[in-house]
BAPANU-262823 format. One record per residue (C-alpha): x, y, z; residue in three letters. Coordinates in steps of 0.02 Angstrom, whole numbers, padded with zeros to 5 digits, always signed. Example, Ala and Ser with C-alpha at 12.3 -4.5 7.8 and 13.67 -1.06 7.14 Angstrom:
<pts>
+00615-00225+00390ALA +00684-00053+00357SER 
</pts>
This chain:
<pts>
+02213+01154-06810UNK +02230+01067-06982UNK +02079+00947-06990UNK +02177+00835-07115UNK +02246+00780-06947UNK +02100+00807-06829UNK +02017+00672-06952UNK +02161+00555-06986UNK +02052+00415-07050UNK +02021+00294-07185UNK +01841+00274-07265UNK +01728+00414-07298UNK +01844+00552-07268UNK +01990+00480-07362UNK +01961+00589-07516UNK +01974+00733-07401UNK +02136+00673-07338UNK +02211+00649-07511UNK +02146+00828-07563UNK +02239+00901-07422UNK +02400+00803-07445UNK +02401+00871-07630UNK +02407+01045-07541UNK +02561+00993-07439UNK +02712+01032-07551UNK +02887+01061-07505UNK +02941+01244-07517UNK +03118+01298-07540UNK +03190+01410-07411UNK +03239+01593-07436UNK +03419+01631-07476UNK +03431+01810-07416UNK +03595+01862-07352UNK +03614+01886-07167UNK +03618+02053-07082UNK +03543+02058-06899UNK +03392+02106-06804UNK +03425+02288-06762UNK +03310+02419-06678UNK +03200+02493-06821UNK +03044+02593-06821UNK +02883+02497-06793UNK +02703+02513-06761UNK +02724+02419-06602UNK +02561+02368-06528UNK +02601+02194-06455UNK +02579+02175-06269UNK +02745+02194-06175UNK +02720+02038-06074UNK +02716+01932-06226UNK +02897+01965-06262UNK +02944+01909-06084UNK +02858+01728-06064UNK +02889+01553-06113UNK +02733+01466-06166UNK +02662+01301-06132UNK +02528+01219-06244UNK +02392+01107-06153UNK +02278+00987-06252UNK +02152+00976-06107UNK +02085+00803-06137UNK +02254+00725-06127UNK +02338+00836-06001UNK +02279+00775-05828UNK +02130+00679-05758UNK +02092+00772-05595UNK +01914+00710-05573UNK +01859+00541-05630UNK +01686+00580-05574UNK +01662+00694-05729UNK +01731+00574-05859UNK +01655+00572-06024UNK +01520+00447-06058UNK +01462+00356-06222UNK +01310+00485-06253UNK +01435+00630-06240UNK +01508+00584-06404UNK +01352+00604-06501UNK +01373+00723-06647UNK +01556+00690-06668UNK +01644+00588-06805UNK +01627+00429-06822UNK +01445+00454-06763UNK +01433+00294-06672UNK +01493+00223-06506UNK +01570+00039-06496UNK +01481-00086-06382UNK +01572-00087-06221UNK +01653+00075-06245UNK +01737+00162-06089UNK +01863+00290-06046UNK +02040+00229-06097UNK +02157+00196-05954UNK +02282+00335-05949UNK +02439+00230-05929UNK +02403+00101-06051UNK +02517+00053-06197UNK +02463+00182-06337UNK +02433+00070-06491UNK +02356-00078-06383UNK +02187-00118-06429UNK +02058-00074-06285UNK +01941-00214-06257UNK +01799-00126-06345UNK +01905-00089-06496UNK +01941-00278-06517UNK +01755-00310-06566UNK +01777-00254-06744UNK +01914-00242-06883UNK +01921-00055-06899UNK +02092-00028-06824UNK +02177+00091-06714UNK +02158+00244-06819UNK +01974+00234-06823UNK +01948+00201-06642UNK +02071+00331-06589UNK +01948+00470-06632UNK +01826+00378-06511UNK +01946+00369-06362UNK +01928+00482-06216UNK +02045+00499-06068UNK +01966+00603-05957UNK +02075+00758-05941UNK +01996+00906-05861UNK +02013+01074-05784UNK +02041+00991-05596UNK +02187+00906-05673UNK +02265+01066-05750UNK +02232+01166-05583UNK +02329+01025-05497UNK +02484+01039-05609UNK +02487+01235-05611UNK +02648+01230-05488UNK +02721+01099-05599UNK +02720+01231-05742UNK +02775+01371-05619UNK +02922+01274-05569UNK +02981+01250-05740UNK +02968+01440-05768UNK +02821+01441-05883UNK +02752+01623-05895UNK +02593+01580-06011UNK +02473+01438-06053UNK +02397+01414-06226UNK +02240+01299-06210UNK +02174+01206-06351UNK +01975+01228-06363UNK +01886+01232-06198UNK +01706+01260-06269UNK +01565+01134-06264UNK +01593+01008-06402UNK +01563+00812-06423UNK +01741+00769-06491UNK +01898+00743-06403UNK +01977+00892-06487UNK +01841+01020-06461UNK +01873+01099-06625UNK +01684+01083-06671UNK +01602+01182-06548UNK +01424+01166-06476UNK +01444+01338-06407UNK +01564+01477-06377UNK +01484+01532-06212UNK +01514+01370-06112UNK +01661+01282-06061UNK +01644+01086-06106UNK +01543+01008-05964UNK +01659+00860-05950UNK +01812+00970-05907UNK +01704+01035-05748UNK +01631+00945-05602UNK +01452+00925-05649UNK +01413+00873-05831UNK +01231+00828-05804UNK +01196+00968-05703UNK +01269+01092-05832UNK +01180+01010-05964UNK +01015+01046-05871UNK +01068+01224-05843UNK +01091+01255-06037UNK +00895+01223-06055UNK +00855+01378-05954UNK +00939+01496-06074UNK +00918+01575-06244UNK +01085+01543-06329UNK +01046+01691-06442UNK +01018+01809-06298UNK +01169+01838-06185UNK +01061+01917-06053UNK +00995+01733-06030UNK +01161+01647-06021UNK +01199+01562-05855UNK +01370+01503-05772UNK +01387+01321-05767UNK +01497+01229-05641UNK +01621+01201-05789UNK +01618+01389-05829UNK +01644+01431-05646UNK +01790+01315-05633UNK +01875+01379-05784UNK +01870+01557-05696UNK +01937+01480-05547UNK +02087+01407-05656UNK +02116+01586-05731UNK +02121+01659-05558UNK +02244+01523-05491UNK +02359+01546-05655UNK +02353+01732-05632UNK +02400+01710-05444UNK +02558+01624-05501UNK +02603+01754-05630UNK +02550+01656-05787UNK +02444+01716-05925UNK +02308+01610-06016UNK +02267+01610-06191UNK +02120+01491-06263UNK +02080+01444-06441UNK +01951+01540-06531UNK +01875+01430-06667UNK +01767+01561-06770UNK +01776+01492-06944UNK +01665+01339-06907UNK +01564+01259-06787UNK +01510+01072-06753UNK +01348+00984-06805UNK +01276+01014-06625UNK +01308+01194-06621UNK +01150+01267-06556UNK +01108+01380-06707UNK +01152+01252-06835UNK +01037+01119-06738UNK +00896+01245-06766UNK +00933+01265-06945UNK +00940+01075-06966UNK +00775+01064-06883UNK +00678+01206-06953UNK +00764+01229-07118UNK +00701+01394-07206UNK +00596+01446-07063UNK +00748+01447-06936UNK +00791+01620-06868UNK +00979+01568-06896UNK +00965+01516-07082UNK +01078+01654-07133UNK +01211+01608-07015UNK +01268+01463-07132UNK +01296+01438-07320UNK +01165+01325-07369UNK +01165+01249-07540UNK +01013+01152-07533UNK +00865+01134-07415UNK +00781+00966-07361UNK +00626+00916-07457UNK +00505+00851-07328UNK +00396+00765-07462UNK +00538+00643-07499UNK +00616+00515-07369UNK +00792+00574-07419UNK +00888+00710-07320UNK +00933+00839-07463UNK +01008+00962-07335UNK +01166+01018-07395UNK +01285+01165-07332UNK +01460+01224-07338UNK +01578+01137-07224UNK +01759+01169-07194UNK +01843+01088-07335UNK +01690+00989-07372UNK +01684+00916-07201UNK +01503+00889-07133UNK +01558+00893-06957UNK +01618+01077-06982UNK +01479+01195-07042UNK +01556+01348-07103UNK +01493+01515-07028UNK +01446+01623-07179UNK +01540+01779-07222UNK +01503+01936-07339UNK +01610+02065-07401UNK +01631+02123-07222UNK +01682+01950-07147UNK +01576+01856-07043UNK +01385+01900-07056UNK +01279+01985-06926UNK +01202+01868-06804UNK +01358+01753-06777UNK +01456+01909-06778UNK +01366+01982-06624UNK +01364+01811-06542UNK +01555+01804-06549UNK +01569+01973-06487UNK +01471+01929-06339UNK +01572+01770-06305UNK +01729+01865-06323UNK +01679+01983-06189UNK +01613+01851-06072UNK +01778+01764-06062UNK +01887+01923-06060UNK +01776+02018-05923UNK +01673+01890-05825UNK +01619+02008-05694UNK +01566+02133-05831UNK +01640+02271-05726UNK +01769+02347-05849UNK +01909+02253-05750UNK +01986+02114-05863UNK +02099+02042-05727UNK +01978+01901-05688UNK +01972+01851-05880UNK +02085+01770-06002UNK +02228+01860-06077UNK +02207+01835-06261UNK +02156+01721-06404UNK +02243+01597-06524UNK +02134+01599-06683UNK +02112+01429-06775UNK +02129+01430-06959UNK +02143+01622-06953UNK +02184+01644-07142UNK +02017+01570-07189UNK +01922+01714-07108UNK +01909+01878-07187UNK +02029+02012-07123UNK +01889+02144-07108UNK +01820+02029-06972UNK +01994+02008-06890UNK +02011+02207-06878UNK +01845+02227-06791UNK +01889+02074-06676UNK +02045+02159-06623UNK +01950+02320-06575UNK +01831+02217-06469UNK +01980+02120-06381UNK +02085+02276-06362UNK +01939+02386-06296UNK +01913+02260-06157UNK +02101+02230-06118UNK +02235+02338-06203UNK +02374+02209-06155UNK +02284+02064-06237UNK +02378+01952-06348UNK +02307+01892-06519UNK +02398+01750-06614UNK +02345+01676-06773UNK +02370+01506-06845UNK +02431+01554-07017UNK +02543+01431-07084UNK +02464+01332-07230UNK +02527+01409-07387UNK +02701+01402-07319UNK +02688+01223-07379UNK +02607+01259-07544UNK +02651+01305-07724UNK +02834+01306-07697UNK +02839+01480-07634UNK +02890+01567-07471UNK +02720+01615-07389UNK +02731+01727-07242UNK +02604+01803-07120UNK +02656+01983-07139UNK +02477+02039-07196UNK +02410+01993-07030UNK +02550+02073-06926UNK +02535+02250-06971UNK +02458+02313-06805UNK +02277+02292-06852UNK +02243+02112-06832UNK +02359+02001-06747UNK +02516+02016-06635UNK +02597+01850-06688UNK +02582+01689-06776UNK +02630+01511-06730UNK +02798+01505-06797UNK +02797+01349-06893UNK +02908+01420-07023UNK +03045+01443-06905UNK +03015+01260-06839UNK +03047+01194-07011UNK +03199+01278-07050UNK +03270+01231-06872UNK +03237+01051-06908UNK +03328+01059-07073UNK +03478+01116-06988UNK +03478+01022-06826UNK +03380+00866-06878UNK +03518+00793-06995UNK +03403+00737-07132UNK +03431+00721-07324UNK +03370+00902-07341UNK +03490+00971-07216UNK +03568+01147-07223UNK +03737+01226-07168UNK +03749+01355-07026UNK +03771+01498-07155UNK +03600+01442-07246UNK +03513+01420-07080UNK +03561+01601-07036UNK +03500+01662-07204UNK +03337+01587-07182UNK +03319+01642-07002UNK +03359+01827-07065UNK +03230+01803-07200UNK +03098+01757-07066UNK +03153+01902-06964UNK +03142+02024-07126UNK +02955+01961-07162UNK +02885+02033-07000UNK +02876+02194-06894UNK +03011+02196-06775UNK +02884+02192-06622UNK +02795+02043-06685UNK +02967+01939-06701UNK +02986+01961-06513UNK +02817+01886-06472UNK +02802+01744-06619UNK +02764+01575-06534UNK +02924+01480-06586UNK +02874+01298-06566UNK +02945+01132-06624UNK +02789+01030-06605UNK +02605+01044-06573UNK +02436+00962-06581UNK +02456+00972-06774UNK +02622+00890-06794UNK +02719+00745-06747UNK +02809+00772-06580UNK +02995+00832-06586UNK +03069+00666-06534UNK +02974+00569-06667UNK +03016+00708-06805UNK +03200+00673-06752UNK +03174+00488-06767UNK +03113+00506-06946UNK +03239+00642-07008UNK +03225+00619-07192UNK +03038+00676-07197UNK +02989+00847-07233UNK +02919+00939-07087UNK +02738+00892-07061UNK +02735+00790-07217UNK +02694+00613-07207UNK +02725+00608-07024UNK +02611+00460-06978UNK +02604+00266-07003UNK +02448+00300-07097UNK +02535+00394-07226UNK +02709+00316-07228UNK +02720+00122-07190UNK +02902+00140-07148UNK +02873+00275-07012UNK +02971+00239-06862UNK +02874+00242-06705UNK +02994+00182-06573UNK +03058+00295-06436UNK +03196+00418-06471UNK +03367+00360-06418UNK +03503+00451-06340UNK +03569+00529-06498UNK +03395+00598-06534UNK +03382+00663-06361UNK +03563+00748-06380UNK +03495+00844-06529UNK +03332+00889-06439UNK +03427+00967-06299UNK +03530+01064-06419UNK +03371+01130-06510UNK +03299+01169-06343UNK +03455+01281-06312UNK +03437+01366-06469UNK +03247+01387-06434UNK +03273+01472-06272UNK +03412+01591-06329UNK +03334+01645-06503UNK +03216+01787-06540UNK +03038+01762-06501UNK +02933+01677-06370UNK +02964+01490-06351UNK +02818+01375-06337UNK +02831+01194-06259UNK +02701+01069-06317UNK +02653+00970-06159UNK +02744+00826-06118UNK +02894+00875-06230UNK +02999+00924-06084UNK +02960+00747-06015UNK +03016+00652-06160UNK +02848+00615-06237UNK +02858+00549-06431UNK +02716+00511-06557UNK +02683+00533-06741UNK +02567+00664-06812UNK +02388+00666-06747UNK +02322+00573-06656UNK +02486+00500-06590UNK +02540+00668-06538UNK +02399+00679-06420UNK +02442+00546-06297UNK +02398+00564-06114UNK +02526+00676-06030UNK +02672+00568-05954UNK +02679+00604-05763UNK +02798+00562-05630UNK +02674+00500-05511UNK +02604+00368-05635UNK +02676+00203-05684UNK +02654+00182-05873UNK +02648+00026-05980UNK +02788-00011-06092UNK +02739+00023-06278UNK +02742-00138-06360UNK +02615-00127-06488UNK +02613-00057-06670UNK +02462+00018-06755UNK +02458-00106-06895UNK +02510-00255-06773UNK +02692-00265-06834UNK +02825-00329-06729UNK +02907-00205-06616UNK +03029-00207-06471UNK +02958-00140-06308UNK +02998+00047-06268UNK +02993+00098-06076UNK +02877+00247-06054UNK +02943+00349-05911UNK +02949+00527-05868UNK +03123+00587-05918UNK +03199+00678-05771UNK +03358+00728-05846UNK +03265+00804-05992UNK +03143+00900-05884UNK +03289+00973-05783UNK +03362+01035-05937UNK +03209+01118-05996UNK +03194+01203-05827UNK +03377+01261-05833UNK +03354+01336-06006UNK +03197+01414-05950UNK +03270+01489-05802UNK +03421+01556-05903UNK +03297+01637-06018UNK +03188+01711-05883UNK +03344+01780-05790UNK +03424+01865-05943UNK +03309+01998-06024UNK +03431+02018-06167UNK +03381+01842-06212UNK +03200+01901-06219UNK +03216+02078-06300UNK +03386+02095-06363UNK +03448+02123-06541UNK +03518+01975-06637UNK +03672+01966-06747UNK +03736+01815-06824UNK +03922+01772-06801UNK +04003+01697-06956UNK +04086+01520-06926UNK +04151+01397-07051UNK +04024+01282-07131UNK +04124+01132-07120UNK +04125+01148-06930UNK +03942+01134-06908UNK +03937+01265-06780UNK +03808+01408-06763UNK +03855+01567-06674UNK +03751+01722-06646UNK +03757+01874-06539UNK +03603+01949-06421UNK +03635+02129-06365UNK +03534+02258-06261UNK +03575+02406-06157UNK +03761+02372-06149UNK +03737+02186-06114UNK +03785+02052-06236UNK +03768+01869-06231UNK +03857+01754-06363UNK +03778+01578-06402UNK +03886+01447-06484UNK +03810+01280-06534UNK +03908+01138-06609UNK +03794+01046-06721UNK +03909+00915-06780UNK +03938+00745-06689UNK +04116+00781-06662UNK +04221+00905-06555UNK +04258+01067-06640UNK +04390+01197-06587UNK +04331+01369-06649UNK +04376+01557-06620UNK +04230+01674-06595UNK +04251+01871-06605UNK +04176+01957-06451UNK +04134+02142-06498UNK +04176+02284-06384UNK +04289+02174-06275UNK +04478+02160-06319UNK +04539+02069-06165UNK +04449+01997-06014UNK +04344+01838-05974UNK +04183+01767-06014UNK +04075+01647-05920UNK +03956+01501-05985UNK +03800+01532-05886UNK +03759+01348-05908UNK +03922+01266-05857UNK +03996+01416-05754UNK +04156+01375-05854UNK +04257+01531-05892UNK +04339+01571-06073UNK +04482+01697-06098UNK +04458+01840-06218UNK +04621+01897-06312UNK +04621+02028-06448UNK +04430+02031-06454UNK +04409+01844-06482UNK +04389+01687-06390UNK +04441+01506-06437UNK +04357+01368-06358UNK +04336+01168-06396UNK +04151+01109-06404UNK +04097+00929-06382UNK +03990+00869-06512UNK +03788+00926-06503UNK +03842+01040-06360UNK +03842+01232-06334UNK +03877+01377-06226UNK +03797+01534-06178UNK +03933+01663-06147UNK +03915+01832-06042UNK 
</pts>
């Protein structure tokens, strides 16, 4: 998670926002020549199942409110920014106009982007469980959940503990709060199982029953201001047993009325105290606590059978934690479950200092299996998105090959290939604002001309073509919740709207965050788009060659705007041809190992003749075929 987006505000954190914006620089793409992804030796330690799945990312607070009795209350926000609760605050209406001011938001002039951090919608575990069959029907094979641990914020990246699921995600928040008082957080032997903890394990069981894996966010670089050990340090200062868990720069002087307590926060943010590191990584104390939490969620029964636990970890701001710690972390995880998946959020420097940064140091088999593949997303938007920095098919293939060459072959098949997430503008809105660099100024707060309206038919055509590429390319595709339903939104917090469900009737979006005129946009679940994603996922799930086959570019004339490539494995080959132009293109594609015969488009079932080792076809604008 980029906290530049988690705290997208004006006021006291504005210097921090400016600082991060200075880091976000455009970088040129690599210009290596295209070759192919062919079998090569590799210390393959990635879990085999991770090559087979399509991922679905869930932001828990905004996915589904399945139990209104556990909805957050005003006091549940204590300890999170902006450290105040507006008079009359209440849980926001799930189906409301996103930018429309709530009654309690109208009592001051602080504006939408201030109050957005105070909003709560009540998404919870019961809601996720209720929609597991929805995910299964789409063909989803693995779920990545944003932080689930107890926290006062909406995003949960400021943990109060690592050994309890957030009380408002479970059925009995106040009962869970009382249970905490019976334990010593520093002693795992005293830890209890709260109602939220138990419901989370029920969710894992239900997901596994449907053949879906579960990976959760591990935020181990920093904690929140309400973290139990940090609260003890704040209270007892130098006398705290946990004083060495954090980097304290100045202790409070009890002889003065001022609070002189200063400590290292992530990028200087007081709400995110950093866990201290030494030459070996995270220091002893928090190191052992994290290890105990890892075991708790991976082997809840403590019987050595990990089937009742989670299937892996997504590691937040992973490059900010020492590799020495991650190497030990991997030994913990794999000793519990040898098939566990570890994916790091490593993407920052890819936007910095005009250089091509890659995550190869983390993917050598001793730390992570994969990273979130934002680099791939940026190049895909440059080709398909049609902005001023657009690239040709040959340039795109060169850049894809450069990315493939950066990482071990096994890792390439398990990279999380995503277009949007909780840290970026949504796919549809990115296509609505094509001249912006990926993840740069993607919000009305940063760019007054940012277009907030609903994507139109042309943008949907591009999205469908990009989805077709995503599901036929090397790597593990990941869908951010609601992308398949037609959700749109600028960068955080606008990418975190409540999920668009078929059984709800949503208000039209008529409001603007800065009160500008705006035509109303109907906000409805897009059945056609959902069917398209389900079809593509079904295609990928039915064709092993699309999951683990080799990748070979097929040259095409750049002026045609056509992209073509071949996936092959064990005598099976599939040829994918995508027309990225807006007009029909007639093109001839070579088909290796087949002089004459017939090919079938697996999407339309249309057949194409192969004559003298090639097939000729006419593709309509923004369309594609998957030929077998």
